[in-house]
C-alpha positions as CSV (number, residue, x, y, z in Angstrom):
1,M,39.3,-185.6,-96.2
2,V,38.6,-184.2,-99.7
3,N,42.0,-182.5,-99.7
4,M,43.7,-185.8,-98.8
5,M,42.0,-187.6,-101.7
6,K,43.1,-184.8,-104.0
7,L,46.6,-185.0,-102.8
8,M,46.7,-188.8,-103.2
9,K,45.5,-188.4,-106.8
10,Q,48.1,-185.8,-107.5
11,A,50.8,-188.0,-106.1
12,S,49.7,-190.9,-108.2
13,A,49.6,-188.8,-111.3
14,M,53.1,-187.4,-110.6
15,Q,54.4,-190.9,-110.0
16,K,53.1,-192.0,-113.4
17,N,54.5,-188.9,-115.1
18,M,57.9,-189.6,-113.5
19,E,57.9,-193.2,-114.7
20,S,57.1,-192.0,-118.2
21,M,59.9,-189.4,-118.0
22,Q,62.4,-192.0,-116.8
23,A,61.6,-194.2,-119.9
24,E,62.0,-191.1,-122.1
25,L,65.3,-190.2,-120.5
26,A,66.6,-193.7,-121.2
27,E,66.2,-192.9,-124.9
28,K,67.8,-189.4,-124.8
29,T,71.5,-189.0,-125.1
30,V,74.2,-186.4,-124.5
31,E,77.8,-186.3,-125.7
32,F,81.0,-185.0,-124.1
33,S,84.5,-184.9,-125.6
34,S,87.9,-184.5,-124.1
35,G,91.3,-184.0,-125.6
36,G,89.9,-181.8,-128.4
37,G,87.6,-184.5,-129.6
38,M,90.1,-187.4,-129.2
39,V,87.7,-189.2,-126.8
40,T,83.9,-188.8,-127.1
41,V,81.5,-190.4,-124.7
42,T,77.7,-190.7,-125.3
43,A,75.6,-191.2,-122.2
44,R,71.8,-191.7,-121.8
45,G,69.5,-189.7,-119.5
46,D,69.2,-192.8,-117.3
47,M,72.9,-192.5,-116.4
48,S,74.0,-195.4,-118.6
49,L,76.8,-195.1,-121.1
50,E,75.9,-195.8,-124.7
51,R,79.3,-195.4,-126.5
52,I,82.9,-194.4,-126.1
53,A,84.8,-193.4,-129.2
54,I,88.6,-193.1,-129.2
55,D,90.5,-191.5,-132.1
56,P,93.3,-194.0,-133.0
57,K,95.8,-191.1,-133.0
58,V,95.6,-190.8,-129.2
59,V,96.4,-194.5,-128.6
60,D,100.1,-194.5,-127.6
61,P,101.3,-197.7,-125.8
62,D,104.0,-195.5,-124.2
63,D,101.4,-193.1,-122.7
64,V,98.5,-195.2,-121.6
65,E,98.0,-192.8,-118.6
66,M,97.1,-189.9,-120.9
67,L,94.4,-192.0,-122.7
68,E,93.1,-193.1,-119.3
69,D,92.8,-189.5,-118.2
70,L,91.0,-188.5,-121.5
71,V,88.5,-191.4,-121.1
72,L,87.9,-190.5,-117.5
73,A,87.4,-186.8,-118.3
74,A,85.0,-187.6,-121.1
75,V,83.0,-190.1,-119.0
76,D,82.8,-187.7,-116.1
77,G,81.6,-184.8,-118.4
78,A,79.0,-187.0,-120.1
79,M,77.6,-188.2,-116.8
80,K,77.3,-184.7,-115.5
81,E,75.5,-183.5,-118.7
82,A,73.2,-186.5,-118.5
83,K,72.4,-185.8,-114.8
84,D,71.7,-182.1,-115.6
85,M,69.5,-183.1,-118.5
86,A,67.6,-185.5,-116.3
87,A,67.2,-182.9,-113.5
88,K,65.8,-180.4,-115.9
89,E,63.3,-182.9,-117.3
90,M,62.2,-184.1,-113.8
91,A,61.8,-180.4,-112.7
92,K,59.1,-180.1,-115.3
93,I,57.1,-182.8,-113.5
94,T,57.9,-181.9,-109.9
95,G,57.4,-178.2,-110.5
96,G,60.1,-177.2,-108.1
97,M,58.5,-179.0,-105.2
98,G,61.9,-179.4,-103.6
99,L,61.8,-183.2,-103.5
100,P,65.0,-184.8,-102.2
101,G,67.5,-185.5,-105.0
102,G,65.5,-183.3,-107.3
103,G,62.8,-185.9,-107.4
104,M,65.2,-188.3,-109.2
105,P,65.4,-191.9,-108.0
106,F,69.0,-192.4,-109.2
């Protein structure tokens, strides 16, 4: 029974640490650019987008498809970097416990 109480305390502490980490991740950002810096996306560690910057030189009404591709590539790259950052931070808490989804709720 003592082991069960200890386990419950550890689980409670881990949950509090994860909640704290999630709040911190919402404040951390990563950037990813495509097209040689023509499109830059900033994403937060909570998987939300903060900013999309588009160089006016890439805006061509006759080639909207290229701009769409650049935006998509930049968003995809930023989201992958944000997910990697979040996974690394969460791994510090979970200690490699092998929780489903890396212990991440999103």
